[in-house]
N, C-alpha and C positions, 0 to 999 in steps of 0.2 A: 481402152486402158485396162490393164490387168492388175488386180489387187493381190498382194501376197498375204498369206496367213501364217501365223505362228501357232504351232500345235502345243498343247500341254503334254505333260509326261504320259498321260493315258491316250495320247493320239488324237484328241479332239481339238477342233479349231478354238483358239483362245484369244488371239489378237489379230488385228488386220493392219497391214502397213499400207498407207496411201500417200500420194504426193502431198506435200505441205500446202500447196495451193488449194487442193480439194478440201483438206482439213480446215484451212482458214475460212473458206467460203461456207463451210458447214458448222463452224465452231459455235456460233450462237444457237443454232438449232439443236446441236448436240447437248449443250449446256441446259437448254430448256427441257429437252426430253429427259435428261438425267434428273433434273430437279423435279419434274412432273412425276416420274416413276417413283422417286423417293417419297414424294408427298402421298401418292396413292398407296404406297406400302406402309405409310405411317412412320417412315424412317427419316429422321431429320439429320442424318450424318453427312449427306451430300451437301457441299457448299461450293458453288461455282467460283472459279478464280476471278477475282476482280483486281485488275492491275493497279487501280488506284489505292488499294489497301496494302500493296507490297512494294510499289515503286514510288519513292519520295521525290526523285529528281524530275522536274517538269520537262526537261529536254528528253530524257529517256522515256518518260511516259508518253509524250506526244509522238516520239519516233515509233515506239512499239504499237501504239494505237493506229498509226498510219501504215503499219506493216512495211517499214523501211529499215534496211540494215544500217549499221553505223557507217559502213563503207559507202553506201549510196548517199546518205546524208552528208558525209564528208565531201563527196564529189559535188553535190549540189551547192554546198557552201564554199567550195574551193579551199578546203583545209584537209588535214590528214585524218585518217581513221583514229590514230592515237590521240589526236586532239579531242575528237568527239568522245572517246572513252574517258579521257581526263575530265571533260566537262560533265559527263554523266555521273562521275564519282564525287563531284563537289556537292557540298551541302546547300550552297546557294548559287543562283544563276542571275546575272544581271538582266533587267527587263529588256535592254537593247538586244542582247544575245538571244533571249527567248523570242523576241519579235522576229529576228532574222531566221531563226529555226522554223518558226511557224510559217513564215513566208515561203521558205524552201520546201517545207512539207506540203504546202498548198499547191505547189506547181506540179504539173505532170512531168514524169521522167522523160 
């Protein structure tokens, strides 16, 4: 696998592009390393992204934590992606629907 780099204006490597699957598998380690380096430097400005603090809808939260797209969840539930989007934008979700979603996310693709 070849990783691509993005250079700064002065020509130095500044960013690395990598496949999302690689990033997802390393995401927890990256967050830990950033938090640790921030602690060692005495800098408390780094705060890891916690989905629970930003996503209020339980369907959206469960789907994101399972690394499943709306399209994939829709396929598993035999509904449309638009329906999943609508559900994820609602303020409340019925317990029955949430149970169906959790069961669908628990199954292997």
